N, C-alpha and C positions, 0 to 999 in steps of 0.2 A: 629967511636966509641963514639966520643965526642957528636955527634949529638943525638945518641941513649941514651946516659946517660942523656942528657938534656931533651930528651923526656920522660924518665922515671921520672925524677925529676918533670917535668910538671904535669905528671899523679898523682903525690903524692900531688900536691897542695902546694908545698913548695914555700916560698918567696926566690927568687934568691938573692936578695940584702942582705938579712940576712944570707943566707947559705954560701955566699962567705966569711963571716968572721968566720965561723966554718967548715972548710973542712972535719973534722973527722965524721960529720953527713952525708956526701954525700952517702955513701954506704947504710946507714940505710933507707934513703928516696928513694933511687934508687930501693931497694927491695920492699918498700911499693908501689911505683909507678908501678913497674912491675906487682905486684899482681893485683892492680886495673885495669891495662891495659888487662891482660889476663882474668880477670873476665868479662870484656866487650866483649872480643872475644868469650868466652864461651856463654855469653848471645846471641850474634849474631848468632852462630851455633844452639843454642837451639830454639830461636824464628824462625829462618829460616826453621828448619825442621818442626816445629809445623805448621807454615803458609804454608808450601809446601803442607801438608796434607789437608789443607782447600782450597787453591786456585789451587793446582796442576799446578803451573806455577813457573819455575825457577826464572824468573826475578822479579815477584811479591814478591816471598819469599825472594829473595836477598834484594830487596829495603826495604821491611818492616822489615826484620831481621837487616839490617844496621841501621835503625832508632831506633829500640828497643835496639840494642847493644850500640849505642851512648848514649841513654837515661840512661841505666844502668850504663855506664862508667861515665857519668856526676853525677849521684846519688852517686856512690861510691867515686868519687873524692871529692865531697862535704862533704860526711860523714867523710873521712879522714882529709880533710882540716880543718873542723870545730872542730876536736878533738885537744884540747890543754891541756898540763900538767900544773896543778896549784900547784903541790907540795904537795897536800893533797889527799891521796888515796880515801877517802870517797867522796870527791867532784868530782874527776876523774871518779869514777864509777857512781856517780849520773848522770853526764853529758853523760856517754857512754851507759846508760841503753836504752834510746829510740833509739840511733843509732844501738845498738846491735839488738834490735827488728826489725828495718827496714832492717838490713843486713840479719837476718835470714829469713824474709819474701822474700827478693829478691833471697836468696839461694834456697828456695822452688820453687819459680816461675821459676828459671833457671834450676834446676835439673830435674823437671818432664818430659819435652820433651826429654831430653837427656836419661833419664831412658827408655822412650818408644822406642828410637833408639836402645839402647843397647839390649833390650829384643824384638827386632822387629820380629825375627823368631817365637818365643813363641806367641807373640800377634797375628800374622797372622794366626796361627793355631787356637787360641781361637776365633778369628773373624769369621773363617769358622763355628765353632760350634754355635756361637751367631747368625750368619746369618741363619743357618738352623732352629734354635729356633724361629727366627722372622718369617721365611717362614712358619713354622709349626703353629705358632699362626694365621697368616693371613688365612691359609687353614682352621683352626678350626673354625674361625669366619664365614667364608663363609659356611661351612657345618652346623654350628649351625643355621643359618638363614633358611635352608631348612629341618633341621632334624625333627622338629615338624610335618611338613606336611608328610614326608616319614614315620615316626613313626605312624601317623594316618592311613595312607593308609595301612601299614602292619598290624596294629591292626584289621582293618576291614576285611582284607584278612583272618587273622587268625580266627576271628570270624565266617566268612562264612565257612571256612574249618572245623572248630570244629563242625558247624551245620551239614555239610554234613557227617562228621564221625559219629555224633550222629545218624542221620537219617539211615545211612548205617548199623550201628550196630543194630538199632531197627528192620530194615528190615530182616536182617540176623537172629536175634533171633526169630522173628515171623515165618520166613520161616522154620527155624530149628525145631520149635514146631510143625508146620503142618506136616513136613516130619516125625517127630518121632511119631506123632498121627497116621499117615498112616501106618507106618511099625511096630507099636507096641512097639518101644523102648522107648517110653516116653508117657506122658499124661495119658490116661486111661489104657494103657499097653496092649491094644488088637488091633490087626491089622485090621483096617477097614477104610473105606472112608465115614463114616457116618456123621451125622450132626455136631459132634464136630470138625472132620477134616475140614468139609466145612467152619465152622465158623473161625477156625484158618487160613485156606487157604485164606479166604476173608480179614481177618486182614493183612496177609502177602502181598496180593495183593494191599491192600490199602496203606501200608507202601512203597511198591514199586512204586506206582503211586506218592505218595508224595515225594519220593526220586527223581524220574525223573523230577517232577516239580521244585523241589529245585535245581537240577543240571541245568535244563534248564535256571534258572534265576541267579543262583550263579556263574556258570562257566564264562559266559561273563563278569559278574561283577568283578570277580577275575582277568580275562584277562585285563580288563579296568584298574583296580587299579595297576596291575603289570606294564602296560604301563605307568601310571601316575608316578609310582615310577622310572621307567627308564627314563622318561623325566626329572624328578627332579634331578636324579643323573647326567644326561647329562648337565643340567644347572650348577650344582655344579662344574662339571669338566671344563665347559667352563669358569666360573668365576675364577676358580683356575688358568687356563691357561692364562687368561687375566690379572692376577695380575702384578703389576709393581715390577720387580725384580732388584732394584737398589742395588749398592754395599754398603755393610755396612762396610765402611772404613773411617769414619770421625774421627775428633779429639776427640769428646765425646765418640765414640765407642771404640777407642783405649784406652782411660783412663778407660772406664769400663772394658775392656778386661785385663788391667794391674791390676786393682782392683781385678778382679776375679782370676787372676793368684797368686797374693800375698796372697789371702784368702785361696786358695787351695794348695799352695806350700810353705812350710817353707823356702826352699832354696832361692826361688825368693824373699820371704819377707825379709829375712836377707840381701840379696844383694841390694835390693831397699833401705832398711834402711841405709846401709853403704854408698851407693852412695849419698843419701841425706845428711848424716852427713859429707861426704867429701866436698861437695859443701858449707855447712854451715861453715865448718872449713876455707875453701878457702875465703869465703865472709867476715868472721869476723877476719881473720888473721890480716889485717892492724890495726884494732881497738885494738885487743889484744896485738899487738907489742907496740903500743903506751901506753897501760895501764900498761904492766909489765916492760916497760923500765924506767930506771932512768932519771930524767930531764938532758937533754943534753945541751951543749952550745947553740945550736939553740933555745931551749926552753927558755933559760934565756935571750938571745938577743932578741927574739920575744917579751917576756914579757916586757923587757926594752923599746923596741920600742913602743909598745902599750901603756905602762904606761906613756911614755913621751908625747905621743899624747893625752892621756887622761887627763894628768895634764894641758897641754897647752889648751885643750878645756875647762877644768874646770875654768882655769884662765880667759879665754876669756869671758866665759858665766858669771862668777862672776863679772868681771869689767863691762860687758854690763848690768847686773842686777843692780849693784850699780848706774850706770850712769842713768838708767831709774828711779830708786827709788829716787835719788837725784833731777832728773828733776821734777818728780811728786810732791815731797815735795816742791820745789821752786814754781811750778805753783799753788799749792794749797795754801800755805801761802801768796804769793804775791796777788793772786786773792782774798783771804779773806780780806787782808789789803785794797786792792783797793775798795772792796765793802763797808767796813766800812767807809773809807774816803768819798766815794760818799754819803753814808747815812748821815754822819755828815754835809757835804756841803749842801745837800738838806734840812736838818733840819734848818740849819742857814738861808738858803734862804727863807724858809717858815716862820720862826720866824721874819725875816726882813719885809717881805710883811705884816704879820699880824700887827706888830707894826705900819707900815705906814697907814694901813686901819683903825686902831683905832684912830690915830691922825687926820685923815681926818674926822671921824665921830664926834670926840669932837669939831672940829671947825665949824660945821654947826649948825644953829638955829633949835629948836624943835617945831613942829607944834602940838599944844595940841588938836586941833580939829580932825585932821587926826590920831593923835596917833603915828606919826612917824616923822623923821627928814625931814624938808622941802626940797623939791627937790630931795628926794632920789628916789621917784617913777617916 
């Protein structure tokens, strides 16, 4: 039991040496540590399920899920550990805002795969519908590639058939006129087989001949075009049969299915929303506990400990700064004095040498012809 308590205290990021002086805060930080630990556990299951849908391997999902869970656990532990109470609510909230934003982001990342697991049956049903839609789109794309050729062949067949119908109607009309002229029911109204009948009979025979010629050329063409349409439809069916029918069951597909479910079902929308809010509440609970709690003895002792260290560091750095400043001042002033002394010495030496030179020049005779002191050149 003691080991478990210490483990939860470790999860909370508490300083054991400071906490030993204020045992009344142990339960508070044990609760915070337990929340951090179970958030990491939920992150492990969440990422494990998500990665299993990608790799379809139990061991790979477990390994990556463990790494992800530990990373989330470490982030949560750091967020909680870095939260300190300063005794001023505005400063505490100012420090907490970026940590709250990070906690909400982690909650959203953790909750989404678990939502997909909770609604797995509904998602599977929606995936079947989405899979059929994908297959239908693939089939439509194949049919679209051949549809123009099929429509062209059918239009030509329709044109040939329309021409045959037109020729047949013209033949029937001319034949009927000849018959009516012969029996007196039409035309001149007199029953006879005279020149008018013969002329109409000739027109009917000509129409019959044209119809037979048209049928002789059009029927084979129609049959050929129907065969071409049949071949095109066979190719369409063959390509549809050869399409790759892979499972539509990836991570992105599941997220899309969940999105469609929440868009079409108000009940699933509210359930998804409350699950997300639950994880946000769990993830932000340690931060909220620290924000709404009064400063405890642990906070005061920790602040005192840090303040002592801060003052000691300030004292050390101040002394070191003063030492360096004094040393620089000493080196600067002594260096300047040394330079001035050397300049004075050099000036005195130069003056002495010039004086000796002048004395030497005065003691020598002057050569008036040369215009210089004798022996100088």
